[in-house]
C-alpha positions as CSV (number, residue, x, y, z in Angstrom):
1,P,38.2,-5.2,-51.8
2,V,37.3,-5.8,-55.5
3,V,38.8,-3.1,-57.8
4,G,36.0,-1.0,-59.4
5,G,33.4,-2.9,-57.5
6,N,30.6,-1.4,-55.3
7,L,30.7,-3.3,-52.1
8,H,27.7,-3.1,-49.8
9,P,28.4,-2.4,-46.0
10,A,26.4,-5.6,-45.1
11,I,28.7,-7.7,-47.4
12,I,31.9,-6.1,-46.0
13,Q,30.7,-6.8,-42.4
14,L,29.8,-10.4,-43.3
15,G,33.1,-11.0,-45.0
16,I,35.0,-9.8,-41.9
17,Q,32.9,-12.1,-39.7
18,F,33.7,-15.0,-42.1
19,A,37.4,-14.2,-42.0
20,E,37.5,-14.0,-38.2
21,G,35.5,-17.2,-37.7
22,K,32.6,-15.5,-35.9
23,I,30.1,-17.3,-38.2
24,V,30.7,-21.0,-38.5
25,G,28.8,-24.0,-39.7
26,S,27.5,-24.5,-43.3
27,S,23.9,-23.6,-42.3
28,G,24.8,-20.5,-40.3
29,R,27.1,-19.2,-43.1
30,C,24.5,-19.9,-45.8
31,I,21.6,-18.1,-43.9
32,S,23.8,-15.0,-43.2
33,L,24.9,-14.9,-46.8
34,L,21.2,-15.0,-48.0
35,L,20.2,-12.3,-45.6
36,A,23.1,-10.1,-46.6
37,L,22.3,-10.5,-50.4
38,R,18.7,-9.7,-49.7
39,T,19.8,-6.5,-48.0
40,L,22.1,-5.7,-50.9
41,L,19.4,-6.2,-53.5
42,L,16.7,-4.3,-51.6
43,D,19.1,-1.3,-51.1
44,M,19.7,-1.3,-54.9
45,L,16.0,-1.3,-55.8
46,P,16.0,2.2,-57.5
47,Q,18.8,1.0,-59.8
48,L,17.0,-2.3,-60.5
49,S,13.7,-0.6,-61.3
50,T,15.2,1.3,-64.2
51,A,17.2,-1.7,-65.6
52,T,16.2,-2.9,-69.1
53,E,17.4,-6.5,-68.3
54,L,16.8,-7.3,-64.6
55,Y,18.8,-10.5,-64.5
56,K,22.0,-8.9,-65.9
57,E,21.7,-5.9,-63.6
58,I,21.3,-8.1,-60.5
59,D,24.2,-10.3,-61.7
60,N,26.4,-7.2,-62.1
61,I,25.5,-6.0,-58.6
62,M,26.1,-9.4,-56.9
63,K,29.3,-10.4,-58.7
64,P,31.8,-8.0,-57.0
65,N,30.2,-8.6,-53.6
66,I,30.4,-12.4,-54.0
67,T,34.0,-12.1,-55.2
68,F,34.8,-10.2,-52.0
69,L,33.2,-12.9,-49.8
70,K,35.3,-15.5,-51.6
71,Q,38.4,-13.6,-50.8
72,C,37.5,-13.5,-47.1
73,R,36.7,-17.3,-47.0
74,P,35.9,-19.8,-49.8
75,L,32.2,-20.4,-50.3
76,S,30.8,-23.7,-48.9
77,I,28.8,-26.0,-51.1
78,S,25.5,-24.9,-49.5
79,M,26.4,-21.2,-50.2
80,S,27.2,-21.9,-53.8
81,N,23.9,-23.7,-54.3
82,A,22.0,-20.9,-52.6
83,I,23.5,-18.3,-55.0
84,R,22.6,-20.5,-58.0
85,Y,19.1,-20.7,-56.6
86,L,18.8,-16.9,-56.4
87,K,20.1,-16.5,-59.9
88,R,17.6,-19.1,-61.2
89,E,14.8,-17.3,-59.5
90,V,15.9,-13.9,-60.8
91,I,15.8,-15.3,-64.4
92,S,12.1,-16.1,-63.9
93,F,11.3,-12.4,-63.0
94,G,9.0,-10.7,-65.4
95,R,10.4,-7.8,-67.5
96,S,7.7,-5.2,-66.6
97,L,7.8,-5.5,-62.8
98,S,7.1,-2.4,-60.6
99,L,9.4,-1.4,-57.8
100,E,7.1,-2.9,-55.2
101,E,6.8,-6.2,-57.1
102,I,10.6,-6.5,-57.4
103,R,10.9,-5.9,-53.6
104,T,8.2,-8.5,-52.8
105,S,9.8,-11.1,-55.2
106,I,13.3,-10.6,-53.7
107,E,12.0,-11.0,-50.2
108,E,9.9,-14.0,-51.0
109,M,12.6,-15.9,-52.8
110,V,15.0,-15.5,-49.9
111,D,12.4,-16.2,-47.2
112,D,11.2,-19.3,-49.1
113,F,14.7,-20.8,-49.4
114,I,15.4,-20.2,-45.7
115,N,12.0,-21.5,-44.6
116,I,12.1,-24.7,-46.8
117,N,15.8,-25.6,-46.3
118,F,16.4,-24.5,-42.7
119,T,13.0,-25.2,-41.1
120,L,10.9,-27.7,-43.0
121,H,13.6,-30.0,-44.3
122,P,15.3,-30.4,-40.9
123,K,11.9,-31.4,-39.4
124,A,11.4,-34.0,-42.1
125,I,15.0,-35.4,-41.6
126,S,14.5,-35.5,-37.8
127,E,11.3,-37.5,-38.2
128,T,13.0,-40.0,-40.5
129,A,16.1,-40.3,-38.3
130,N,14.0,-40.8,-35.1
131,K,12.4,-43.9,-36.6
132,K,15.8,-45.5,-36.4
133,I,16.5,-44.4,-32.8
134,R,15.2,-46.7,-30.0
135,D,15.3,-46.7,-26.3
136,G,18.6,-47.7,-24.9
137,D,20.6,-46.6,-28.0
138,V,24.1,-45.2,-27.4
139,I,24.7,-42.8,-30.2
140,L,28.2,-41.5,-31.2
141,T,28.4,-38.1,-33.0
142,Y,31.3,-35.9,-34.0
143,S,31.8,-32.2,-33.6
144,H,28.6,-30.0,-33.6
145,S,26.0,-30.4,-36.4
146,K,22.8,-28.3,-35.9
147,L,20.9,-31.0,-37.8
148,V,22.2,-33.9,-35.6
149,E,21.5,-31.8,-32.5
150,K,17.8,-31.3,-33.6
151,V,17.5,-35.1,-34.2
152,L,18.8,-35.9,-30.7
153,L,16.7,-33.2,-29.0
154,D,13.6,-34.4,-30.8
155,A,14.3,-38.0,-29.7
156,A,14.6,-36.8,-26.1
157,A,11.3,-34.8,-26.5
158,Q,9.6,-38.1,-27.6
159,G,10.7,-39.7,-24.3
160,K,13.3,-42.0,-25.7
161,K,16.0,-42.9,-23.2
162,I,19.3,-42.5,-25.2
163,K,22.9,-41.9,-24.4
164,V,25.0,-39.7,-26.6
165,I,28.8,-39.7,-26.9
166,V,30.2,-36.5,-28.4
167,A,33.6,-36.9,-30.0
168,D,35.6,-33.8,-30.7
169,G,38.9,-32.7,-32.1
170,R,41.2,-29.7,-32.2
171,V,41.4,-27.0,-33.2
172,Q,37.8,-25.7,-33.2
173,N,36.4,-28.0,-30.5
174,L,32.9,-27.4,-31.7
175,G,31.6,-30.4,-29.8
176,R,31.8,-28.4,-26.6
177,S,28.9,-26.2,-27.7
178,L,26.7,-29.3,-28.4
179,C,26.9,-30.8,-24.9
180,P,25.2,-28.1,-22.8
181,G,22.0,-28.3,-25.0
182,L,21.9,-32.1,-24.8
183,V,22.4,-32.1,-21.0
184,A,19.6,-29.4,-20.6
185,A,17.3,-31.7,-22.5
186,G,18.0,-34.6,-20.0
187,I,20.2,-36.6,-22.4
188,H,23.0,-38.6,-20.7
189,S,26.0,-37.2,-22.5
190,T,29.7,-38.0,-22.6
191,Y,32.4,-35.7,-24.1
192,I,35.6,-37.3,-25.5
193,L,38.4,-36.4,-27.8
194,L,38.9,-38.1,-31.2
195,S,41.8,-40.2,-29.9
196,A,39.4,-42.0,-27.4
197,V,36.8,-43.0,-30.0
198,S,38.1,-46.6,-30.3
199,Q,37.7,-47.1,-26.6
200,V,34.0,-46.3,-26.5
201,L,32.9,-47.9,-29.9
202,P,32.2,-51.3,-28.4
203,S,29.3,-49.8,-26.4
204,V,28.0,-47.7,-29.3
205,T,24.9,-48.8,-31.2
206,K,24.9,-46.3,-34.1
207,V,27.0,-43.4,-35.4
208,L,25.1,-40.2,-36.4
209,L,27.1,-37.6,-38.3
210,G,26.4,-34.2,-39.9
211,C,28.2,-32.8,-43.0
212,D,29.0,-29.8,-45.1
213,G,28.3,-31.4,-48.4
214,V,27.8,-34.7,-50.4
215,M,29.6,-35.3,-53.6
216,A,28.0,-36.8,-56.7
217,N,30.0,-40.0,-56.1
218,G,28.5,-40.3,-52.6
219,C,31.6,-39.1,-50.7
220,V,30.8,-36.9,-47.7
221,L,32.6,-33.6,-47.0
222,A,32.6,-32.7,-43.3
223,N,34.7,-31.3,-40.5
224,V,38.2,-32.7,-40.4
225,G,38.1,-35.9,-38.2
226,T,34.8,-37.2,-39.4
227,S,36.4,-39.7,-41.7
228,Q,38.4,-41.1,-38.9
229,V,35.2,-41.6,-36.8
230,A,33.5,-43.3,-39.8
231,L,36.5,-45.6,-40.5
232,L,36.7,-46.7,-36.8
233,A,33.0,-47.3,-36.7
234,K,33.2,-49.4,-39.8
235,S,36.0,-51.5,-38.3
236,Y,33.7,-52.2,-35.3
237,N,30.7,-53.0,-37.7
238,K,28.7,-50.0,-36.3
239,P,26.1,-48.4,-38.7
240,V,27.2,-44.9,-39.9
241,V,24.3,-42.6,-40.8
242,V,24.8,-39.1,-42.2
243,C,22.1,-36.5,-41.9
244,C,22.1,-34.0,-44.8
245,E,19.7,-31.7,-46.6
246,T,19.7,-32.2,-50.4
247,Y,20.6,-28.5,-50.9
248,K,24.1,-29.5,-49.8
249,F,24.4,-32.1,-52.6
250,T,26.8,-31.1,-55.4
251,E,27.6,-32.2,-58.9
252,R,31.3,-32.1,-58.0
253,V,33.2,-35.3,-57.6
254,Q,36.1,-35.8,-55.1
255,T,38.0,-38.8,-54.1
256,D,40.4,-37.3,-51.5
257,S,40.7,-34.3,-49.2
258,F,43.4,-32.5,-51.1
259,V,41.7,-31.8,-54.5
260,Y,39.5,-29.3,-52.7
261,N,39.8,-28.2,-49.1
262,E,40.1,-25.1,-47.0
263,L,43.2,-24.1,-45.0
264,S,42.8,-22.5,-41.6
265,D,45.4,-20.5,-39.7
266,P,48.4,-22.8,-39.0
267,D,49.2,-20.8,-35.8
268,D,46.0,-22.3,-34.3
269,L,47.8,-25.7,-34.1
270,V,50.6,-24.1,-32.0
271,T,48.4,-23.3,-28.9
272,T,48.1,-26.4,-26.7
273,G,46.7,-24.8,-23.6
274,R,49.9,-25.4,-21.7
275,Q,52.7,-23.1,-20.8
276,A,55.3,-24.9,-23.0
277,Q,54.7,-24.2,-26.7
278,P,57.1,-26.6,-28.6
279,L,56.0,-25.3,-32.0
280,A,56.1,-21.6,-31.2
281,D,59.1,-21.1,-33.5
282,W,57.9,-23.3,-36.3
283,R,58.3,-20.5,-38.9
284,D,62.1,-20.6,-38.2
285,L,62.3,-24.3,-39.1
286,S,62.6,-24.6,-42.8
287,S,61.8,-28.4,-42.8
288,L,58.6,-28.0,-40.8
289,C,55.2,-27.0,-42.2
290,L,51.9,-26.9,-40.2
291,L,48.8,-27.9,-42.1
292,N,45.5,-27.0,-40.6
293,L,42.8,-28.5,-42.8
294,V,39.1,-27.6,-42.3
295,Y,37.4,-30.5,-44.0
296,D,38.0,-34.1,-44.8
297,L,36.3,-36.5,-47.2
298,T,34.6,-39.7,-46.0
299,P,34.5,-42.4,-48.8
300,A,31.0,-43.6,-49.7
301,S,32.0,-47.1,-48.7
302,L,32.2,-46.0,-45.0
303,V,28.7,-44.6,-45.0
304,D,25.7,-46.9,-44.6
305,S,23.0,-44.4,-45.4
306,I,22.3,-40.7,-45.9
307,I,19.0,-39.3,-44.3
308,T,17.6,-36.5,-46.4
309,E,14.2,-34.7,-46.5
310,I,13.2,-37.0,-49.4
311,S,14.0,-40.3,-47.6
312,E,16.8,-42.4,-46.3
313,I,19.1,-43.2,-49.3
314,P,22.4,-45.1,-49.9
315,P,25.3,-43.0,-51.0
316,T,25.1,-44.6,-54.5
317,S,21.7,-42.8,-55.0
318,V,23.1,-39.3,-54.7
319,P,23.3,-38.9,-58.5
320,V,19.6,-39.8,-58.8
321,V,18.7,-37.1,-56.4
322,L,20.9,-34.6,-58.2
323,R,19.3,-35.6,-61.5
324,L,15.8,-35.1,-60.1
325,H,16.7,-31.7,-58.7
326,N,18.4,-30.5,-61.9
327,M,15.9,-31.6,-64.5
328,G,15.3,-28.6,-66.7
329,D,17.3,-26.4,-64.3
330,P,19.0,-23.6,-66.3
331,S,21.0,-22.5,-63.2
332,L,23.4,-25.4,-63.8
333,A,25.0,-23.4,-66.5
334,L,25.3,-20.3,-64.3
335,P,28.7,-19.5,-62.7
336,V,28.7,-18.6,-59.0
């Protein structure tokens, strides 16, 4: 816990869930963060109503709670952007708001962000993506992206006869949770491990990937293993399409996976599902280090297009979208 900071029970509970991996996925983590911050601010309403400067008071309340969440697990790009959005909206609050007006404003700004970015934008992306999907397509995807899942389910609902190959990798094996939903929708699905991707690529017509963020240089940050899928697809001349909402775009620039990444528990690599555990005593071996990366970075050269709620754009157009989003945006100067 943060020394001298007043931590809200909802934030403590959320931090523990992040640390234990009970809430995963950039969208799920971002929604849960917004709901927890809304609870925090609404519970602090009596303190806010007497504040002379509302923005500074809200910032002082949020700061130790956000610091605690960062200590539990680093914030994703989408979470950082959501916090900046909240701070920007708070700046626009009037000075003479009543208690009820502050409550309504807080509820509206959180509900609007969730509704626009997690309901309306995925619908728009799905409509654009489905224009590229045709009967008989064999689509390869990796891991489990809620956005890609929506695109595929909407394609099936439109009566398109498609086949989906779900590639997956240790340690999280998130692709397993994608398959049941596809099968229930009547989509012919195949589940493979990352090591078998090169064997199925000749039959694939397009590759559809989700992501956790897009850098200003067009590089895509996603679950570790995504870059290998994109690299193999490119070697077979298969189109690689990334589905991503623009709230996941960031001004940050990265060229490799080591400048910024997240480390997961190295002991997760030890468990193989078999009785023999060759790496069980890895801590006793001074020359051995287990590295369990959460993300990897896919170079812009391996991505053919990015489908956003605005339209389908090439990776080189990401700075243009960022510039349009940030024109006259004072929140760019705000720390998270």
